[in-house]
C-alpha positions as CSV (number, residue, x, y, z in Angstrom):
1,M,0.0,0.0,0.0
2,S,1.4,3.4,-1.0
3,E,2.1,6.0,1.7
4,R,-0.2,8.9,2.1
5,P,1.3,12.0,0.6
6,A,2.4,14.7,3.0
7,P,0.0,17.7,3.2
8,P,1.2,20.9,1.4
9,I,2.9,23.2,3.8
10,S,3.7,26.3,1.6
11,Q,1.5,29.3,2.0
12,R,-1.3,29.5,-0.7
13,K,-0.3,33.1,-1.5
14,Q,2.0,35.7,-0.2
15,P,0.4,38.9,1.2
16,R,1.1,41.9,-1.2
17,Q,-0.8,44.7,0.5
18,A,-0.5,46.1,3.9
19,R,-3.9,44.9,4.9
20,S,-3.1,41.3,3.8
21,T,0.2,41.5,5.6
22,E,-1.6,42.6,8.8
23,L,-4.1,39.7,8.4
24,V,-1.4,37.1,8.1
25,A,0.3,38.6,11.2
26,V,-2.9,38.4,13.1
27,I,-3.4,34.8,12.1
28,L,0.1,33.8,13.1
29,Q,-0.2,35.6,16.4
30,A,-3.4,33.8,17.1
31,A,-1.8,30.5,16.0
32,T,1.0,31.1,18.5
33,Q,-1.5,31.6,21.3
34,V,-3.6,28.5,20.4
35,L,-0.5,26.4,20.2
36,A,0.8,27.6,23.5
37,Q,-2.6,27.1,25.2
38,E,-4.0,24.0,23.6
39,G,-0.8,22.2,22.4
40,A,-0.2,20.5,19.1
41,Q,-2.8,17.8,19.5
42,R,-5.7,20.2,19.9
43,F,-4.4,22.8,17.4
44,T,-6.9,23.3,14.5
45,T,-7.5,25.9,11.8
46,A,-10.9,26.5,13.3
47,R,-9.5,27.4,16.7
48,V,-6.9,29.7,15.0
49,A,-9.6,31.5,13.0
50,E,-11.7,32.0,16.0
51,K,-8.9,33.3,18.1
52,A,-7.8,35.7,15.2
53,G,-11.4,36.9,14.7
54,V,-11.4,36.0,11.0
55,S,-13.4,33.6,8.9
56,I,-12.0,30.2,8.1
57,G,-12.2,31.2,4.5
58,S,-9.9,34.2,5.0
59,L,-7.5,31.9,6.8
60,Y,-7.5,29.4,4.0
61,Q,-6.6,32.1,1.5
62,Y,-3.1,32.1,2.9
63,F,-2.7,28.7,4.7
64,P,-4.2,25.5,3.1
65,N,-4.2,23.6,6.4
66,K,-2.9,23.5,9.9
67,A,0.5,22.0,8.8
68,A,1.1,25.1,6.8
69,I,0.5,27.4,9.8
70,L,2.7,25.3,12.0
71,F,5.5,25.2,9.5
72,R,5.4,28.9,9.1
73,L,5.7,29.3,12.9
74,Q,8.6,26.8,12.9
75,T,10.4,28.6,10.1
76,E,10.1,31.9,11.9
77,E,11.6,30.2,15.0
78,W,14.4,28.7,12.8
79,R,15.1,32.1,11.2
80,Q,15.3,33.9,14.5
81,T,17.6,31.3,16.0
82,S,19.8,31.1,12.9
83,D,20.1,34.9,12.8
84,L,21.1,34.9,16.5
85,L,23.7,32.2,16.1
86,A,25.1,33.4,12.8
87,G,25.6,36.9,14.3
88,I,27.6,35.4,17.2
89,L,29.7,33.1,15.1
90,A,30.6,36.0,12.7
91,D,31.6,38.4,15.4
92,T,35.4,38.3,14.9
93,R,36.0,40.7,17.8
94,M,36.0,37.5,19.9
95,A,38.3,34.6,19.4
96,P,36.6,31.5,17.9
97,L,36.0,29.5,21.1
98,Q,34.9,32.6,22.9
99,R,32.2,33.0,20.2
100,L,31.2,29.3,20.6
101,R,30.9,29.8,24.4
102,H,28.7,32.9,23.9
103,L,26.6,31.0,21.3
104,V,25.9,28.1,23.7
105,H,24.8,30.5,26.5
106,A,22.6,32.4,24.1
107,F,21.0,29.2,22.7
108,V,20.3,27.6,26.0
109,R,18.8,30.8,27.4
110,S,16.6,31.1,24.3
111,E,15.4,27.5,24.6
112,C,14.4,28.0,28.2
113,E,12.7,31.3,27.6
114,E,10.5,29.9,24.9
115,A,10.2,26.3,26.1
116,A,6.4,25.9,25.9
117,M,6.3,27.0,22.2
118,R,9.4,24.9,21.2
119,V,8.0,21.8,22.8
120,A,4.6,22.3,21.1
121,L,6.3,22.8,17.7
122,D,8.4,19.7,18.3
123,D,5.2,17.7,19.0
124,A,3.8,19.0,15.7
125,A,7.0,18.3,13.7
126,P,5.7,15.0,12.1
127,L,3.3,17.1,10.1
128,Y,6.1,18.9,8.2
129,R,9.4,17.5,9.3
130,D,10.1,15.5,6.1
131,A,8.8,18.1,3.6
132,P,11.3,19.5,1.2
133,E,10.7,23.0,2.5
134,A,11.7,21.8,6.0
135,H,15.0,20.3,4.8
136,A,15.8,23.5,2.9
137,A,15.1,25.7,5.9
138,R,17.3,23.6,8.1
139,E,20.1,23.5,5.6
140,A,20.1,27.3,5.2
141,G,20.9,27.7,8.9
142,E,24.0,25.5,8.7
143,G,26.1,28.0,6.5
144,A,27.4,30.0,9.5
145,F,28.6,26.9,11.2
146,R,30.4,25.7,8.1
147,L,32.3,29.0,7.9
148,F,33.1,28.9,11.6
149,M,34.4,25.4,11.4
150,V,36.7,26.2,8.5
151,E,38.1,29.0,10.7
152,V,38.5,26.8,13.8
153,L,39.7,23.6,11.9
154,P,41.5,25.0,8.8
155,N,43.7,21.9,8.5
156,A,40.9,19.3,9.0
157,D,39.3,17.6,6.1
158,E,35.6,18.2,5.2
159,A,34.4,15.0,6.8
160,T,35.9,16.0,10.1
161,Q,34.5,19.5,9.9
162,S,31.0,18.1,9.0
163,L,31.2,15.6,11.9
164,A,32.0,18.5,14.4
165,I,29.1,20.6,13.1
166,D,26.7,17.7,13.3
167,L,27.8,16.8,16.9
168,I,27.6,20.4,18.1
169,V,24.3,21.2,16.4
170,S,22.6,17.9,17.4
171,T,23.7,18.1,21.0
172,L,22.6,21.8,21.3
173,S,19.2,21.1,19.9
174,G,18.6,17.7,21.6
175,V,20.1,18.4,25.0
176,G,18.9,22.0,25.0
177,K,15.3,20.9,24.4
178,R,15.4,18.3,27.2
179,F,17.0,20.7,29.6
180,S,14.4,23.4,28.9
181,E,11.4,21.1,29.5
182,T,11.9,21.6,33.2
183,P,11.6,25.2,34.7
184,R,15.1,26.5,35.5
185,T,16.6,29.4,37.4
186,L,19.0,31.8,35.7
187,I,21.8,30.3,37.7
188,Q,21.0,26.8,36.6
189,V,20.8,27.9,32.9
190,A,24.2,29.6,33.1
191,E,25.8,26.7,34.8
192,Y,24.4,24.2,32.4
193,A,25.4,26.3,29.4
194,E,28.9,26.7,30.7
195,A,29.3,23.0,31.2
196,M,28.1,22.3,27.6
197,A,30.4,25.0,26.3
198,D,33.4,23.5,28.1
199,M,32.6,20.2,26.4
200,F,32.4,21.7,22.9
201,C,35.5,23.8,23.4
202,A,37.6,20.9,24.6
203,Y,36.5,18.8,21.7
204,L,37.4,21.4,19.1
205,T,40.7,22.1,20.8
206,V,41.6,18.4,20.5
207,L,40.6,18.4,16.8
208,A,42.6,21.6,16.2
209,G,45.6,20.2,17.9
210,A,45.5,17.0,15.9
211,G,45.4,19.1,12.7
212,G,48.4,21.1,13.7
213,A,46.6,24.4,14.3
214,P,48.0,26.9,16.9
215,L,45.6,26.3,19.9
216,T,46.1,29.7,21.4
217,S,44.5,31.3,18.3
218,L,41.2,29.7,19.3
219,G,40.9,31.9,22.3
220,E,41.3,29.2,25.0
221,V,44.3,27.2,26.2
């Protein structure tokens, strides 16, 4: 038996006028509230339309189904996180490992501050996780890490750099999510982030040393 095709997750049309842009913003704000209050299992287009104060027909002009709304919320979260992390990694006023440490702290804080929404989006991920648009969005956020890893591990081959990226990104997202599911104090967040940063910095320092790079240039000895 053939698998059921994934629902379309692209917006039906892009808003071109200020009024349309405002309507989409209202729908997305309502969707955020419904998702946070009801969770992914009870999230429906009808509830979003009711919360937004618009007709279901108006909602469907821009979003064909609930998967499209959820994916839009997820891509916004990906974009904000990617912009935050890319800005830190590109800040050459800090040595590379100092940037990485700053990144880990910023990411863990962000995970904890928006834990409820992130957990709900993760629960909804099966609706859009395997769609081509989702793969493209995730890949777009990896560019900054690739540039950073070339700087940190200039003598390492591409396979080693890719492994380091995958290990750091996977650990950040997976461990960060689990950590944020329990309410934490600011001190606990800082301590946990520092411990994770220690682990990443030690790993990259070993890789850099194996490749013959001057370890002091990374910002930590």
